[in-house]
VEXDREN-2710 file (C-alpha; in Angstrom, 1 decimal):
% VEXDREN-2710
k/r/px/py/pz
1/MET/92.4/106.9/76.9
2/THR/91.3/109.0/79.3
3/ARG/87.7/108.2/79.2
4/PHE/89.4/104.6/79.5
5/VAL/90.8/105.1/83.0
6/LEU/87.8/107.3/84.1
7/GLN/85.1/104.3/84.0
8/ARG/87.6/102.0/85.2
9/LEU/87.5/104.5/88.0
10/ALA/84.5/104.7/88.3
11/GLY/84.4/101.1/88.7
12/ALA/86.1/100.8/91.5
13/VAL/84.6/102.7/93.4
14/LEU/81.3/101.2/92.8
15/VAL/82.3/97.8/93.8
16/LEU/84.1/98.8/97.5
17/LEU/80.7/100.3/97.7
18/ALA/79.1/97.2/97.2
19/LEU/82.1/95.7/98.9
20/SER/81.5/97.2/101.8
21/VAL/77.6/97.0/101.8
22/LEU/78.4/93.2/102.3
23/VAL/80.4/93.2/104.4
24/TYR/78.3/95.4/106.5
25/SER/75.1/92.8/106.5
26/LEU/77.4/90.0/106.3
27/PHE/78.4/90.8/110.5
28/HIS/75.0/91.7/111.3
29/LEU/73.6/88.5/109.5
30/ALA/76.9/86.5/111.7
31/PRO/76.3/84.9/115.3
32/GLY/77.9/86.4/118.9
33/ASP/77.3/89.6/120.2
34/PRO/80.1/91.7/120.4
35/ALA/79.2/93.8/122.7
36/ARG/79.2/91.3/124.9
37/LEU/83.2/90.7/123.9
38/ALA/84.1/94.2/124.5
39/CYS/82.6/94.2/127.7
40/GLY/83.7/91.0/128.7
41/GLU/82.7/88.2/130.7
42/ARG/82.0/89.6/133.8
43/CYS/80.1/92.2/132.7
44/ASN/76.3/92.6/133.6
45/PRO/73.5/93.1/131.6
46/GLN/73.3/97.2/132.2
47/GLN/76.8/96.7/131.9
48/ILE/76.6/95.1/128.1
49/ALA/74.1/97.6/127.0
50/GLN/75.7/100.8/127.7
51/VAL/78.4/99.4/125.9
52/ARG/75.7/98.8/122.7
53/GLU/74.9/102.1/123.3
54/GLN/78.4/103.8/123.3
55/LEU/79.3/101.5/120.2
56/GLY/76.6/102.0/118.5
57/LEU/74.7/98.8/118.2
58/ASN/72.0/100.3/118.7
59/ASP/71.9/102.1/115.7
60/SER/69.9/100.1/112.4
61/MET/72.1/98.7/109.8
62/PHE/72.4/101.7/107.7
63/VAL/72.6/103.6/110.6
64/GLN/76.1/102.3/111.3
65/TYR/75.8/102.2/107.7
66/LEU/76.0/106.4/107.3
67/HIS/78.3/106.1/110.6
68/PHE/81.4/104.2/109.0
69/LEU/80.6/106.6/105.4
70/GLN/81.3/109.9/107.4
71/GLY/84.1/108.6/108.9
72/VAL/85.8/108.1/105.7
73/PHE/85.2/111.5/103.8
74/VAL/84.7/113.2/106.8
75/GLY/86.1/112.0/110.2
76/ARG/84.3/111.2/112.9
77/ASP/83.6/111.8/116.9
78/TYR/83.7/108.3/119.2
79/SER/82.5/107.7/122.5
80/THR/84.9/105.5/124.9
81/GLY/82.2/106.1/128.0
82/VAL/84.3/108.8/129.7
83/SER/85.7/111.4/126.8
84/LEU/85.1/111.3/123.3
85/VAL/87.7/110.6/120.2
86/HIS/88.1/112.2/117.2
87/CYS/89.3/110.5/114.5
88/ASP/90.2/111.8/111.0
89/ALA/89.5/111.4/107.8
90/PRO/89.8/109.1/106.0
91/CYS/88.1/106.9/109.9
92/LEU/87.9/103.6/109.4
93/GLY/86.0/103.2/112.8
94/LEU/86.8/102.2/116.2
95/SER/88.0/98.9/117.2
96/TYR/85.4/97.3/120.1
97/GLN/88.4/95.6/121.6
98/SER/91.4/97.9/122.2
99/ASP/89.6/101.4/121.2
100/GLN/92.3/101.6/118.6
101/GLN/91.8/103.5/115.6
102/VAL/90.9/100.9/112.6
103/THR/93.2/103.4/110.3
104/GLN/96.1/102.9/113.1
105/LEU/96.2/99.2/113.2
106/VAL/96.0/99.0/109.5
107/LEU/99.1/101.7/108.3
108/GLU/101.4/99.9/111.1
109/ARG/100.0/96.4/110.7
110/LEU/100.1/96.9/106.5
111/PRO/104.4/97.5/105.8
112/ALA/104.3/93.3/107.2
113/THR/102.4/92.7/104.6
114/ALA/103.8/95.0/102.1
115/SER/107.2/93.4/102.4
116/LEU/106.0/90.1/102.2
117/VAL/103.6/90.6/99.2
118/VAL/106.0/92.9/97.4
119/GLY/109.6/90.8/97.5
120/ALA/106.8/87.0/96.3
121/LEU/106.1/89.1/93.6
122/VAL/109.7/89.3/93.4
123/VAL/109.9/85.6/93.2
124/TRP/107.3/84.3/91.4
125/LEU/107.8/86.7/88.5
126/VAL/111.9/85.7/87.4
127/VAL/110.8/82.1/88.7
128/GLY/107.9/81.9/86.7
129/VAL/108.5/83.1/83.9
130/GLY/111.8/81.9/83.0
131/THR/110.8/78.4/83.7
132/GLY/107.8/78.9/81.8
133/LEU/110.3/80.4/78.7
134/LEU/112.0/78.0/79.5
135/SER/110.1/75.1/78.8
136/ALA/108.4/76.6/75.6
137/PHE/111.8/77.1/74.2
138/ARG/112.5/73.2/74.4
139/ARG/109.8/72.3/73.8
140/GLY/109.2/68.5/73.1
141/GLY/112.6/68.0/75.5
142/PRO/113.2/66.0/78.7
143/THR/114.0/69.7/79.4
144/GLU/110.4/70.0/79.4
145/ARG/109.2/67.4/80.8
146/ILE/110.9/68.1/83.6
147/LEU/109.6/71.9/84.1
148/THR/106.2/70.2/83.5
149/LEU/106.2/67.8/86.9
150/LEU/107.7/70.7/88.9
151/THR/104.7/73.0/87.9
152/LEU/102.2/70.5/88.3
153/ALA/103.7/69.9/91.5
154/GLY/103.8/72.6/92.9
155/SER/100.9/74.2/91.8
156/GLY/99.9/71.1/94.1
157/THR/101.3/71.6/97.1
158/PRO/98.8/73.9/99.5
159/VAL/101.0/76.3/100.6
160/PHE/101.1/75.9/104.2
161/ILE/102.5/72.1/103.3
162/LEU/105.2/74.0/101.6
163/GLY/106.7/76.4/104.2
164/LEU/106.4/73.6/106.1
165/LEU/108.7/71.7/103.8
166/LEU/111.0/74.5/103.7
167/LEU/110.7/75.3/107.7
168/MET/112.0/72.0/108.2
169/ALA/114.4/71.2/105.9
170/VAL/116.8/75.2/105.5
171/CYS/115.7/75.3/108.9
172/ALA/115.2/72.3/110.9
173/TYR/117.4/70.1/108.9
174/LEU/120.3/71.4/107.5
175/GLN/120.3/75.3/110.0
176/TRP/121.2/77.1/106.5
177/LEU/118.9/79.6/108.9
178/PRO/117.4/79.8/112.1
179/PHE/113.1/80.0/112.1
180/PRO/112.1/83.2/111.2
181/SER/111.0/86.4/112.9
182/TYR/109.7/89.8/111.7
183/VAL/112.2/92.9/111.8
184/PRO/110.8/95.8/110.1
185/PHE/113.0/97.1/107.9
186/GLY/113.6/99.8/109.8
187/GLU/114.8/98.4/112.1
188/ASP/117.1/95.8/110.7
189/PRO/117.5/96.7/106.9
190/GLU/118.8/93.0/107.1
191/GLN/117.9/90.7/109.3
192/TRP/114.7/91.7/108.0
193/GLY/115.3/90.9/104.2
194/TRP/117.1/86.9/105.8
195/ASN/113.8/86.7/108.6
196/LEU/111.8/87.4/105.2
197/LEU/113.5/84.9/102.7
198/LEU/111.8/82.1/103.4
199/PRO/108.3/83.5/103.4
200/TRP/109.0/85.2/99.8
201/LEU/110.1/81.8/98.6
202/THR/107.3/79.8/100.0
203/LEU/105.0/82.3/98.7
204/GLY/107.0/83.1/95.9
205/LEU/106.9/79.3/94.6
206/PHE/103.4/79.0/95.0
207/GLU/102.4/81.5/93.2
208/SER/105.2/80.5/90.4
209/ALA/103.7/77.6/88.4
210/LYS/101.1/78.8/87.6
211/TYR/103.6/82.0/86.0
212/ALA/105.1/78.8/84.8
213/ARG/102.4/77.3/83.3
214/LEU/100.5/80.4/81.7
215/THR/104.3/81.9/80.1
216/ARG/104.5/79.0/78.5
217/SER/101.2/78.6/76.5
218/ALA/101.4/81.7/75.9
219/THR/104.4/82.0/74.2
220/LEU/103.8/78.4/72.2
221/GLU/100.8/79.9/70.9
222/THR/102.9/83.4/69.2
223/LEU/105.5/81.1/68.5
224/ALA/102.7/79.7/66.2
225/GLU/102.1/82.2/65.0
226/ASP/102.9/83.7/61.0
227/HIS/105.3/86.1/61.8
228/ILE/107.0/83.9/63.4
229/ARG/108.0/82.0/60.8
230/THR/108.2/85.2/58.6
231/PHE/111.5/85.2/61.4
232/ARG/112.2/82.0/61.2
233/ALA/112.2/81.5/57.3
234/TYR/114.5/84.3/57.4
235/GLY/116.9/82.8/59.2
236/VAL/116.3/83.9/62.7
237/GLY/118.1/82.1/65.7
238/GLU/115.5/80.2/67.9
239/ARG/116.7/81.4/71.0
240/SER/116.1/85.6/69.4
241/VAL/112.9/84.3/68.3
242/VAL/112.0/82.9/71.6
243/THR/112.9/85.9/74.5
244/ARG/112.6/89.2/71.6
245/HIS/109.5/88.2/70.3
246/ALA/107.4/85.3/71.3
247/LEU/108.2/87.0/75.2
248/ARG/105.9/89.8/74.0
249/GLY/103.0/88.0/73.2
250/ALA/103.2/86.9/77.0
251/VAL/103.9/89.4/78.2
252/PRO/99.9/91.6/78.8
253/PRO/98.4/87.7/80.4
254/VAL/101.0/88.2/82.5
255/ILE/100.9/91.4/83.5
256/ALA/97.1/91.1/83.8
257/ILE/97.7/88.3/86.2
258/SER/101.0/89.7/88.0
259/ALA/99.1/93.2/89.6
260/VAL/95.3/91.3/90.0
261/ASP/97.4/89.2/92.1
262/LEU/99.9/91.8/94.1
263/GLY/96.6/93.5/95.3
264/SER/94.9/90.2/96.5
265/MET/98.2/88.5/98.2
266/PHE/97.7/92.4/100.6
267/GLY/93.7/90.4/101.6
268/GLY/95.1/86.3/100.5
269/ALA/98.0/85.7/102.2
270/VAL/96.0/84.6/105.6
271/LEU/97.7/81.0/106.0
272/THR/101.6/82.1/104.9
273/GLU/101.5/85.2/107.9
274/SER/100.5/82.7/110.4
275/LEU/102.7/80.4/109.4
276/PHE/105.9/82.2/109.8
277/GLY/104.2/85.1/112.5
278/ILE/104.6/87.7/110.5
279/PRO/101.4/90.3/111.8
280/GLY/100.1/91.6/108.8
281/LEU/96.7/92.6/107.3
282/GLY/95.5/89.0/107.4
283/LYS/96.6/88.1/111.2
284/THR/94.6/90.8/112.1
285/LEU/91.5/89.9/109.3
286/ILE/91.4/86.2/111.7
287/ASP/91.7/88.2/114.7
288/GLY/89.3/90.6/114.0
289/VAL/86.8/87.4/113.2
290/LYS/86.9/85.4/115.9
291/ALA/85.9/88.9/118.1
292/ILE/83.2/89.4/116.3
293/ASP/85.0/93.1/115.5
294/LEU/83.2/94.5/113.2
295/PRO/85.4/98.0/112.3
296/VAL/89.2/95.9/112.0
297/VAL/86.9/93.2/109.7
298/VAL/85.8/96.3/107.3
299/GLY/88.3/98.2/107.9
300/VAL/90.7/95.3/106.3
301/VAL/88.5/94.3/104.2
302/MET/87.9/97.3/103.1
303/VAL/92.0/98.5/102.4
304/THR/92.1/95.4/101.4
305/GLY/89.7/95.2/98.9
306/THR/91.2/98.8/97.9
307/PHE/94.6/96.7/96.7
308/VAL/92.3/94.5/94.6
309/VAL/90.4/96.7/92.6
310/LEU/93.1/99.0/92.1
311/ALA/95.9/96.6/91.0
312/ASN/92.4/95.3/88.6
313/VAL/92.8/98.7/87.5
314/VAL/96.2/99.5/86.9
315/ALA/96.2/95.7/85.3
316/ASP/93.9/97.5/83.1
317/LEU/95.4/100.4/82.3
318/LEU/99.2/97.8/82.1
319/TYR/97.5/95.6/79.0
320/ALA/95.5/98.1/77.0
321/ALA/99.3/99.9/77.2
322/ALA/100.3/96.9/75.9
323/ASP/97.4/96.3/73.4
324/ARG/95.7/100.3/72.3
325/ARG/93.2/97.5/70.4
326/VAL/91.3/97.0/74.6
327/VAL/90.7/101.0/74.5
328/LEU/89.1/100.8/71.5
329/THR/87.3/98.0/72.1
END
């Protein structure tokens, strides 16, 4: 098991290094001049050249990448044109637009994204797994057909359409809730929950359709195995067969995919954050791309990539714990 964990961690480090190289390469191929954007439209060529020198944009891509790795592992100093600013490791750089440390910026935006993703995870697991089990338990009946129809409708509806429908129905028409406005948990936990309820439902219901189909197919596949027929032959009730025995066959794939989705949602909930005005990592990434702010883009991509890679490692470990045969392959 120790060798299995070390192999996954080593692979995770290599993936993150490859991701950082890819982001830097794409940035240098993108059109636009970061120095001009950072300096402003009224800057003359001499001022733009000074800003380019200050930001280190005159160095080659390889040298800039080495400086980035230096900041991540040991920290580095940055020139603001007036003085030197030290950025402690792990340092993801300084924003071209605001001169703010990207690490600090990410830490400020991370709680909003984490609040959205973790709440949505609870929704899609409860709704998705519950719906999938009920469909398997009621297979062949009208309940299964209705749930299958709802699942197909949910998976085929874009997340921003679902969010708009919930906003119009709950906030505008029924007026059960005010329009969401993100409130940090530390300021008011009750308002934090109420304002994130619709974003949780939007992202959670959208993802739950996938988990419903996965749980249903995995449960039905398990129900067709020989040991399940043996339980039935001994008179074990159908409800007990599904919930106590067949569910075990559906748990490993659900665990694996939910761990991966949890990691990818840290950078993939852009539409939900934009729709509900949540100041999270997704919105920060979009703003950084528009401004060609390389440190912000690389910092957010690396943080979200780290979550995705670690989530895959955790998924592998959980899958191995659920099925010891994985460790032996």
